[in-house]
N, C-alpha and C positions, 0 to 999 in steps of 0.2 A: 504494500500500500504506500510505503514511503516513496518508492521509486515512481509509482504512478502519479502521486501528488507532485513530485518534482517535475515530471514530464508535462503533465497536463495543466497544473496551476502555475508553478513558478516559472516554467519555461514557455508557458502559453502555447502548448502543442496538444490540443484536445483530441486529435485523431490518432495519436501514438499510444500503443500499449506496451506492456513489458513482456509479452509472450515471446517476442523475437529474441530478447536478451536471454531469457530463461532457456529457450530452445537452443540457442547458440552454445550456451554453457553446457547443456546436457549432451549435445552432439560432440563437443570437444572432449568432455570427460569420458565419454564412451569410446571414442575413436582414437584419441591421442594420449590417453593416460592408462595406467594400470590400477587406478583406484577402483575398489569394488563398487558394483552397481548400487548396492545399498547405501553407500556413503554419498554417492552423487544424488540419489533420490532424497536422502535425508537433508542434504544441503539445500534442496529445493522445497523442503517442508512437505514432501509427499509421504503418504502412508506407505510403509514398507512391510511386506509380508502379510500373511493371513492373520486372522484373529488369534490363533494359538501361538504362532511365532511372536507376535507383538506382546502377548502375555508374558513370555519368558525373556524378552529383550528389555532389560532394565536400564541400560546405559544410554547415553545420548551421542556417543562417538565424537564428542566435541573436538578432541585433539586431532582425530583423523579428518574431520571436516575442516578444521583450521588448516591442515596441510594441503588439502585439496584447494581451498580458497586461495592460499598463498601461491600455489602453482598456477591457478587461473589468473591471478593478478600479474604474475611474471609473464604469462603468455600474452595477455592483452596489452601489457605495458611495453612489450617488445615489438608489437606489430606496428609497421609504419602506417601512418594515416593515409587513407586513400581518398581521392577526390576532394582534397582540402585546398582551398584557395586562401592564401594569407591576405588579410585586409590590412593595408598600411595607409595611414592618413598622410597624404602628400602635403608638404608645406606650401 
């Protein structure tokens, strides 16, 4: 919700949603990393496993999720910006 509020209210972009951001993250995690599926799904706040499995899963895998998000930050931080035009005020 925070990202949606940022896009739609603060950046005044009402037609944009966060689904594309989440989808890009999930594709990257599944295709470019060795992090377990469950960790990627938990990072997206998805329900993981069936009812019985969830009853026995007590932890939140916070440290594993933190490592995943650190890897994501390094990945997106290293990407060159595409289709970006520098706007410079001429004197």
